[in-house]
C-alpha positions as CSV (number, residue, x, y, z in Angstrom):
1,M,69.7,7.3,31.5
2,S,66.0,6.1,31.5
3,D,65.2,8.0,28.3
4,H,67.8,6.0,26.5
5,L,66.4,2.6,27.4
6,R,64.7,0.5,24.7
7,P,60.9,1.2,24.6
8,I,58.9,-1.2,26.8
9,N,56.6,-2.1,23.9
10,A,59.6,-3.4,21.9
11,E,60.7,-5.5,24.9
12,E,57.2,-6.9,25.3
13,N,56.8,-7.7,21.6
14,R,60.2,-9.5,21.6
15,D,59.3,-11.6,24.6
16,K,55.9,-12.5,23.2
17,V,57.5,-13.7,19.9
18,I,60.0,-15.8,21.8
19,I,57.4,-17.3,24.2
20,K,54.9,-18.0,21.4
21,T,57.5,-19.6,19.1
22,S,58.9,-21.7,22.0
23,A,55.4,-22.8,22.9
24,I,54.8,-24.0,19.3
25,G,58.1,-25.9,19.6
26,I,57.1,-27.5,22.9
27,V,53.8,-28.8,21.5
28,T,55.3,-30.0,18.3
29,N,58.3,-31.8,20.0
30,V,56.1,-33.4,22.6
31,C,53.7,-34.8,19.9
32,L,56.7,-36.0,17.8
33,A,58.2,-37.6,20.9
34,V,55.0,-39.5,21.8
35,F,54.6,-40.9,18.3
36,K,58.3,-41.8,17.9
37,L,58.4,-43.4,21.4
38,G,55.3,-45.5,20.4
39,V,57.0,-46.6,17.2
40,G,60.3,-47.2,18.9
41,I,58.8,-49.5,21.6
42,M,56.6,-51.4,19.1
43,A,59.5,-51.8,16.6
44,N,62.0,-52.5,19.4
45,S,64.2,-49.7,17.8
46,I,66.8,-48.0,19.9
47,A,67.4,-45.4,17.2
48,V,63.8,-44.3,17.1
49,I,63.6,-44.3,20.9
50,L,66.7,-42.1,21.1
51,D,65.2,-39.8,18.4
52,A,62.1,-39.5,20.6
53,I,64.2,-38.7,23.7
54,N,66.0,-36.0,21.6
55,N,62.6,-34.4,20.8
56,L,61.8,-34.4,24.6
57,S,65.0,-32.7,25.3
58,D,64.2,-30.1,22.7
59,A,60.8,-29.5,24.4
60,L,62.5,-29.1,27.8
61,S,64.9,-26.7,26.2
62,S,62.0,-24.6,24.9
63,I,60.4,-24.6,28.4
64,I,63.7,-23.3,29.9
65,T,63.9,-20.7,27.1
66,I,60.4,-19.4,28.1
67,V,61.3,-19.3,31.8
68,G,64.6,-17.5,31.0
69,T,62.9,-15.0,28.7
70,K,60.3,-14.2,31.4
71,L,62.9,-13.7,34.1
72,A,65.2,-11.7,31.8
73,G,62.2,-9.4,31.0
74,K,61.9,-8.2,34.6
75,L,62.3,-4.5,34.9
76,P,65.5,-3.0,36.4
77,D,65.4,-2.5,40.2
78,K,67.7,-1.1,42.9
79,K,69.6,-4.4,43.2
80,H,70.0,-5.0,39.5
81,P,69.8,-1.5,37.9
82,L,70.8,-2.7,34.5
83,G,68.1,-5.3,34.3
84,Y,68.0,-9.1,34.2
85,G,68.8,-9.7,30.5
86,R,71.9,-11.9,31.2
87,I,69.5,-14.5,32.7
88,E,68.9,-15.6,29.0
89,Y,72.6,-16.7,28.9
90,L,72.2,-18.7,32.1
91,S,69.1,-20.4,30.7
92,A,71.0,-21.2,27.5
93,M,73.7,-22.8,29.6
94,I,71.1,-25.0,31.3
95,V,69.8,-26.0,27.8
96,S,73.2,-26.9,26.6
97,G,73.7,-29.1,29.7
98,I,70.4,-30.9,29.0
99,V,71.5,-31.5,25.4
100,L,74.9,-32.8,26.4
101,Y,73.3,-35.1,29.0
102,A,70.9,-36.4,26.4
103,G,73.8,-37.1,24.0
104,L,75.8,-39.0,26.5
105,T,72.8,-41.1,27.6
106,A,72.1,-41.9,23.9
107,A,75.7,-42.9,23.3
108,F,75.6,-45.3,26.4
109,E,72.3,-46.9,25.3
110,S,73.5,-47.3,21.7
111,V,76.7,-49.0,22.7
112,K,74.7,-51.4,24.9
113,K,72.7,-52.3,21.8
114,I,75.8,-52.9,19.8
115,I,77.2,-55.2,22.5
116,N,73.8,-57.0,22.9
117,P,72.1,-56.6,19.5
118,E,68.3,-57.0,19.0
119,N,66.6,-57.0,15.7
120,P,63.9,-54.3,15.2
121,D,60.5,-54.9,13.8
122,Y,59.5,-52.0,11.5
123,S,56.1,-51.6,9.8
124,L,55.0,-49.4,7.0
125,T,53.0,-47.3,9.5
126,S,56.1,-46.7,11.6
127,L,58.1,-45.7,8.5
128,F,55.3,-43.2,7.6
129,I,55.3,-41.7,11.0
130,I,59.1,-41.2,10.9
131,A,58.9,-39.7,7.4
132,V,56.2,-37.2,8.6
133,A,58.4,-36.4,11.6
134,V,61.2,-35.4,9.3
135,I,59.0,-33.0,7.3
136,V,57.6,-31.5,10.5
137,K,61.1,-30.9,11.9
138,I,62.2,-29.1,8.7
139,V,59.1,-26.8,8.8
140,L,59.5,-26.2,12.5
141,G,63.3,-25.5,12.2
142,K,62.9,-22.9,9.5
143,Y,60.0,-21.2,11.3
144,V,61.8,-21.0,14.7
145,K,65.1,-19.9,13.1
146,R,63.3,-17.1,11.1
147,K,61.6,-15.9,14.2
148,G,64.8,-15.9,16.2
149,Q,66.5,-13.8,13.5
150,E,63.6,-11.3,13.6
151,V,63.9,-10.7,17.3
152,H,67.7,-11.3,17.6
153,S,67.2,-14.2,20.0
154,G,70.2,-16.5,20.1
155,S,68.2,-19.2,21.9
156,L,65.6,-19.4,19.1
157,I,68.1,-19.3,16.4
158,A,70.0,-22.2,18.0
159,S,66.7,-24.1,18.5
160,G,65.8,-23.6,14.9
161,S,69.2,-24.8,13.7
162,D,69.0,-27.8,16.1
163,A,65.6,-28.7,14.7
164,L,66.9,-28.7,11.1
165,F,69.7,-30.9,12.2
166,D,67.3,-33.2,14.0
167,A,65.5,-33.6,10.7
168,I,68.7,-35.0,9.2
169,L,69.1,-37.4,12.1
170,S,65.5,-38.6,11.8
171,A,66.1,-39.1,8.1
172,S,69.1,-41.3,8.9
173,V,66.8,-43.4,11.2
174,L,64.3,-43.7,8.4
175,I,67.0,-44.8,6.0
176,S,68.4,-47.4,8.4
177,A,64.8,-48.7,8.9
178,I,64.3,-49.0,5.1
179,V,67.7,-50.8,4.8
180,F,66.7,-53.3,7.4
181,M,63.3,-54.0,5.8
182,L,64.9,-54.5,2.4
183,S,68.1,-56.4,3.4
184,G,67.7,-57.5,7.0
185,L,70.9,-55.6,7.9
186,S,70.4,-53.8,11.2
187,L,72.2,-50.5,11.4
188,E,70.0,-48.8,14.0
189,A,72.4,-49.2,17.0
190,Y,75.2,-47.7,14.9
191,V,72.9,-44.9,13.7
192,G,72.1,-44.3,17.4
193,V,75.8,-43.8,18.1
194,V,76.1,-41.3,15.2
195,I,73.0,-39.5,16.5
196,S,74.5,-39.3,20.0
197,I,77.8,-38.0,18.7
198,F,76.1,-35.1,16.9
199,I,73.9,-34.4,20.0
200,I,77.0,-34.3,22.2
201,K,78.8,-32.0,19.7
202,S,75.7,-29.7,19.6
203,G,75.7,-29.5,23.4
204,I,79.4,-28.7,23.6
205,E,79.1,-26.0,21.0
206,M,76.1,-24.4,22.7
207,M,77.9,-24.4,26.0
208,R,81.0,-22.9,24.5
209,D,79.0,-20.1,22.8
210,T,77.1,-19.4,26.0
211,V,80.3,-19.3,28.1
212,D,81.8,-16.8,25.5
213,E,78.7,-14.6,26.0
214,I,79.0,-14.7,29.8
215,L,82.8,-14.0,29.8
216,G,82.4,-11.3,27.1
217,V,83.7,-11.5,23.6
218,R,85.2,-8.9,21.2
219,A,82.5,-6.5,20.0
220,D,81.1,-6.9,16.6
221,K,83.4,-5.2,14.0
222,E,80.6,-3.8,11.9
223,K,78.8,-2.3,14.9
224,T,82.0,-0.7,16.4
225,A,83.0,0.7,13.0
226,K,79.5,2.3,12.5
227,I,79.6,3.8,16.0
228,K,83.1,5.3,15.4
229,T,82.0,6.6,12.0
230,L,78.9,8.3,13.6
231,L,81.1,9.9,16.2
232,R,83.9,11.1,13.9
233,E,81.6,12.7,11.3
234,E,80.5,15.2,13.9
235,P,82.2,18.6,13.3
236,G,85.0,19.2,15.8
237,V,85.6,15.5,16.6
238,M,89.0,14.5,15.3
239,G,88.9,10.9,16.5
240,A,87.0,8.3,18.5
241,Y,89.1,5.8,20.5
242,D,88.9,3.2,23.3
243,L,85.4,2.1,22.4
244,I,84.4,-0.6,24.9
245,M,81.1,-2.4,24.6
246,Y,79.2,-3.8,27.6
247,N,76.4,-6.4,27.1
248,Y,73.7,-6.9,29.6
249,G,71.5,-9.3,27.6
250,P,70.3,-9.6,24.0
251,D,70.0,-6.2,22.4
252,K,71.1,-4.4,25.7
253,D,74.4,-2.9,24.7
254,F,76.2,-0.1,26.6
255,A,79.4,1.5,25.6
256,S,82.1,4.0,26.7
257,V,84.4,5.9,24.3
258,H,87.0,8.7,24.2
259,L,86.7,11.6,21.8
260,E,89.5,13.8,20.6
261,V,88.4,17.4,20.4
262,P,90.1,20.8,20.1
263,D,91.7,22.2,23.2
264,T,89.7,25.4,22.7
265,L,86.2,23.9,23.5
266,T,84.5,25.0,26.7
267,A,83.0,22.6,29.2
268,R,79.5,23.7,28.0
269,E,80.4,23.0,24.4
270,I,81.7,19.5,25.2
271,D,78.6,18.8,27.3
272,K,76.3,19.7,24.4
273,L,78.4,17.7,22.0
274,S,78.3,14.6,24.2
275,R,74.5,14.7,24.6
276,R,74.0,15.2,20.9
277,L,76.3,12.2,20.1
278,E,74.6,10.0,22.7
279,R,71.2,10.5,21.1
280,K,72.6,10.0,17.6
281,V,74.4,6.7,18.4
282,Y,71.4,5.3,20.2
283,Q,68.9,6.3,17.5
284,Q,71.0,4.7,14.7
285,T,72.5,1.6,16.5
286,G,70.5,1.0,19.7
287,V,73.7,1.2,21.7
288,I,73.6,3.4,24.9
289,I,76.8,5.5,25.3
290,A,77.1,5.4,29.0
291,G,80.4,7.4,29.3
292,I,82.3,9.8,27.0
293,G,85.9,10.7,27.9
294,V,87.8,13.6,26.2
295,Y,91.2,14.0,24.7
296,S,92.3,17.5,23.7
297,Y,94.5,18.1,20.7
298,N,96.7,21.0,20.1
299,T,95.2,23.7,17.8
300,S,98.4,25.7,17.5
301,E,102.2,25.5,17.4
302,D,104.0,23.9,14.5
303,E,106.6,22.4,16.9
304,V,103.9,20.2,18.4
305,A,103.2,18.6,15.0
306,H,106.9,17.9,14.7
307,I,107.1,16.3,18.2
308,Q,104.0,14.2,17.5
309,N,105.4,12.9,14.2
310,T,108.6,11.9,16.0
311,V,106.8,10.2,18.8
312,R,104.5,8.4,16.4
313,E,107.4,7.0,14.4
314,L,109.2,5.9,17.5
315,V,106.1,4.1,19.0
316,M,104.7,2.6,15.9
317,K,107.9,0.9,14.9
318,H,107.1,-1.7,17.5
319,E,104.9,-4.6,16.2
320,W,102.9,-4.7,19.5
321,A,101.9,-1.1,19.1
322,V,98.4,-1.1,17.5
323,Q,97.6,2.6,17.7
324,L,98.7,5.9,19.2
325,H,96.0,8.6,20.0
326,G,95.1,11.3,22.5
327,F,98.4,13.1,21.9
328,Y,98.9,16.4,23.6
329,V,102.0,18.6,24.4
330,D,102.3,21.6,26.7
331,L,105.5,23.3,25.4
332,E,105.8,25.7,28.3
333,A,105.4,23.1,31.0
334,K,107.3,20.6,28.9
335,E,104.6,17.9,29.5
336,M,103.6,15.2,27.0
337,S,100.7,12.7,27.2
338,F,99.2,10.1,24.9
339,D,97.7,6.6,24.8
340,V,99.0,3.5,23.2
341,V,96.9,0.6,22.2
342,V,99.0,-2.5,23.0
343,S,98.4,-5.9,21.5
344,F,98.0,-9.0,23.6
345,E,101.5,-10.2,22.5
346,I,103.2,-8.2,25.3
347,Q,102.5,-7.2,28.8
348,P,101.5,-3.5,29.0
349,K,104.0,-2.9,31.8
350,L,106.9,-4.1,29.7
351,A,105.7,-2.0,26.7
352,L,105.6,1.1,28.8
353,Q,109.0,0.6,30.2
354,E,110.5,0.3,26.8
355,L,108.6,3.4,25.5
356,Y,109.6,5.5,28.5
357,R,113.3,4.6,28.0
358,E,113.3,5.4,24.3
359,L,111.3,8.7,24.7
360,K,113.5,9.9,27.5
361,E,116.5,9.6,25.3
362,V,114.9,11.9,22.7
363,Y,113.1,14.3,25.1
364,P,115.0,14.2,28.5
365,D,113.5,17.4,29.7
366,Y,109.8,16.4,29.3
367,K,107.5,14.9,31.8
368,I,105.9,12.0,29.8
369,D,102.6,10.4,30.7
370,I,101.7,7.3,28.6
371,A,98.4,5.4,29.2
372,P,98.3,1.8,27.9
373,D,95.0,0.7,26.2
374,L,94.1,-2.9,25.4
375,D,93.0,-3.9,21.9
376,V,89.4,-4.5,22.9
377,S,87.6,-3.4,19.7
378,D,88.4,-2.8,16.0
């Protein structure tokens, strides 16, 4: 298995990019927070102060991202043989909690200012600092997001998107300040509420996405389609089924699959085929095929084809039947076996009961073995 693992240099380069980019984000956000906090205190502006706190939460998020990346980069050991990659998801969960807390705190403080309003006191210097902060956030957001896409880091991509959104929020603070200076109308507490709502929304979305990653989500359709195509194009492979993906951190994907091959292949031929396909899939997709199961298909007997067509029509008439595969019949022993992919609309046990009853009416002398498969990938 070790020869399949991603090269250590690739791991190190990815970690270096994430850490360097996060460090730039930390320095930038701390500087912005200091300037904004100074402006907010001098101008008595709750909106600017909350914007500064938002920058501090971004800096803290970047620190946690660095710590999570370092821990996730630990080499596999006896206790955790598949590595520590999933720690990145836990660090993302902590980040989402910090963002959510910052949003709730901002909402509380903004509502207090609405109940007990205080007029701010902006200067041209403070407006200039806020305007520069908007530009810096836009540049930072695009940079971080691009780096995240380059190394497939969900944390960096989320941080970049968050920075771009923060630029919009800072722009709204700038606009409210200009409105107050021109008309005397103070909107900053209400702007603070709007900012807090968006921060809370961002925190909830980040938490939901992270929970999905931890629980496990349906595999990417394009990736599973490519893997199945690579498997099926191999001579002798009639079909690739039951592809299940296992994720152990960013870019650490394992998979298991069943191949349908002729019943004339020897164990040695299947062994060589499996090894060849494992290398092929890893080289072209980066996915490690950890297990290959085998279905045999009949290479003779016209009667088998007739039975298979009859069974397929009977099974696929049901709306909950997604696919039938792995079909094999032993005419002498009167044994029939196949798998049925069952949708989530029905309990597999109920589906099997119905299929056994219907098939026994047509083939009462046969021993029938049906394995239910869940619709886990496209």
